[in-house]
N, C-alpha and C positions, 0 to 999 in steps of 0.2 A: 388513605391518609388525606386529610384536608389540605387543600392548596389554595391559600388566600393571597391575593395580590397585595403589594405594599400600599398603604394608604397615601393620600396626597400629603405633601409636606405641610407642616403647620407653619403659618406665617408668624413673624416676630411680633411680640407684644411689649417690647421695651423692658424686658425683665432684667437686663444688665446695663441699662442706661447709665453712662458716666463711669462704668467700671473699666479697669485695665486688666489685661490677662496675658499670661505667658502660657503657650501651649507647645509642648515638645512633640517631636516626630509628626509635624503638622504639614509636611509638604506632600500634596497629592490627594488621592481619592479615598484614603482610609478613614478611620475614626478620627484621627487628629485633624486632617484636612476638613472633614465634615464639621467637627467641633469649632474650628476657626470660623467657618462660614456661618454657623448657627449663632455663635457669639456676636459676630458682626451684625447679623440680622436682628439680634436682640439689643443692639445699641452699644456694645462694648468696643473698646479699642484693643487691638491684639498685637502681640509680638509673637510671631510664629518662629519656631526653630526646628532644625533638622540637621542630621549629619551629612546630608547630600546637598552641596551648594547649588548645583545647577537646578535640581528639582525645586529647591527652596525658592530661588529667585523667580523661577517660572510661575510658581503658585502665588508668590507675593504679587507679581505683576497682574495675574488674573484677578486676584481679590481687589487689588487697588483700582482696577477699572470699574469695579462696582461700588467700592467703599473707599473712595479717595480720602486720604488723610487719616484713616483709622487703622492702617496696617503697616507694620514694620517687620523686619526679619533679622535673625542672627544665627549664623551657623553654630551648632553645638553638638559635640559628641558627649553624651552623658556619662561615658566612662572616663572622661578627662575632667578632673576637679577644677583645673584652671579655666577650662571652657565653660563649665557650669557657673563658676563665679562671674565670669565675663558676661554670660547671658543675663543674669539677674542685675548686674550693674547696668547693662544696656537697657533693660526694661525700665529701670528707675530714671535713667537719663532720657529715654524717649518719651516717657509718659508722666514722669514726676512722682509716680506712686505705683504700688502693686496691690491689686485687690484679689485676683484669682490666679491660681496656678493649676494647670491640668498636666499631670505627669502621664503622658501617653506613650512614651518611648518604651519599646519592648522588642525582643527578638525571640523567634521560635525556631522550629526545626523538628525533624522526626528522626529518632535513632533508638534502637533497642538498648536497654540499659547495659546488657552484657557486652555490647560492642561500642558503647559510648566512650569517647576519649575524655581525658581531663580537660582538654582545650574546648571541646564542645560544651561540656557541662559549665565550665567557668565563663565562657563567652556569653552564654544565655543568661546566667545569673548576674554577670557584671552589667549588662545592659538593662535587664528587666527589673532586677531587685536592687542592685547597688546603685544604678542610675536613678531609680525612684528615691532611694535614700539620699543621694547627693542633692537632688533637686529639692526634696522636702526640707532638708537641713538649710539649704541656701534660702529657700522661701521663708522659713520660720525666722531666720536671723533678720530678715527685713520686715516681717509682718508682726513681730512681737510688740512693736510700739504702735502699730496702726490697725491691727486686726486683719482679717482676710479669710479666704477660703482656699482649700487645696482639695482637688479631686484626682484620685489615682485610678488608673485603668488596670483592673485585675482580670480575671477570667473564670468561667465556670470550672475549668480544669483545676483550679485551686481547691475545689470541693470534690470534683468527680474524676474518677480514674479514667485514663485513656492511654492505651499502649503506645509506646514510642515517645511519650511526652513527659518523662520523668523530670528532666531539667526544667522545662517550661512550667510544668505543674508545681514543682517545688518553688520556683521563682514567684509565680503568681500567688501561691499560698503565703509566701513571705511578704508579698505586697499587702495582702489582707491583714496579716498580723502587724506589719509596720503601720498601716493605716489606723488600726485600733489603738496601738500604743502612742503614736504621734498625736492622735486626737486627745488622749488623756493629758498629755504634757502641754498641748497647745491651747487647751481650754482657758487657762489663766490669762492668755494673751488675747482672748476673744477671737481665736482662729478656729474654724471648723475644718475637720479633715474627714473626708468620706471617699468611697470608691464605687465604681461601677464594675459589674462582673458580667461581661457579654458572653453569650454562647457562640454564635456564629454570625459574623457580619461580613458580607461579601464585598470584596474590593479587588482590583487587579493584582496587587502584590500577593494576596492570599492565594489567588488562582495560580500564580506562578510557582509557589513553593509547596502546594498541596496537590496530591493526585486527584483526578476526577472521581476515582472510585471512593476515596475517603470523603471528599466533599459530598458525594451522593449519599454516603452512609450517614454523615453528620446531619445533613439536611433532613433525612428521613426521621430523625429523632425529634425534629421540631414540630410542635403541635400545629403550626400554620402551614407546614409543608414547604417552607421557604426559608432562606437566610434573612437575617435582619439587614435593612439598609443602614449604612454607616450613620446617616443622619438620625435614625431612630435611636441609636445609642447616644448620639450627641444631644438629643432632646433631654435625656435623663441627666446628662452632665450639666446641661443648662439649668435644670431644676435644682441640682445639688449646689450649683454655683450661685443660685439666686436666693432671695429672701424667703421664697416659698418653703425652703428646707431649713429655716432658721434654728429649729430645735434639734436638728440631726447632726450628730458627729460620731465618728468611730463606726459608722455603718458601711456595710458592703451591700449594694443594691444589685440584685440579679436583673440583667436585661436579657431575658431569655424566654423562649416558648418551649424549651427542651424538657422532655420527660426522661426519667431514668432509663 
């Protein structure tokens, strides 16, 4: 199996100069946190949100040290409609406008279908699919007069079967379908809606909730013999948020080196 080291981070090129963005589940070292940093490097102002207040404030402080004046935060549990509304109200209050929304919030877990409880199923779908719906709806209500871009975070398991992932796979397949339908409705507002579909991006939280054996098995499926760095997924989110993807909507872009 090929084992290729991650490339050097790509420097910012001002692709998002003057844009304002909301990024959910953006506290910490995962895809959301990496996306916030990459957006800032590309010249955007960002409002990061997360359901964990302490981690959110810590990451806001870290980013502010490097990008003073360009970062704000708001606690938001995407399963709570009132908190979602407040998040988008805060975005407009903080920045005066809303150009980009990245729906990154999601919840996984591993459970055989025969043993899965209704609560396990419903919790994963409420965060991952319903949360994306709530945030997309809130974003469109604000963007329909101004235009904008929405980028959702899906997963290759929305396409590919993986044992123990029925709830997560169903939710991510739903995110893909939601992306396509929302894109058709949003086109008349000048709003583009796309999604990324990562295979395996390594970060501390994933390591905590996944066994070493499963991570080794999943990594072995990757053509490069390694997991993606979260910033490599964030690079594709930057592309979808920028004018370089101006003719793309309703697309789900795989960010993967995985073979079947």
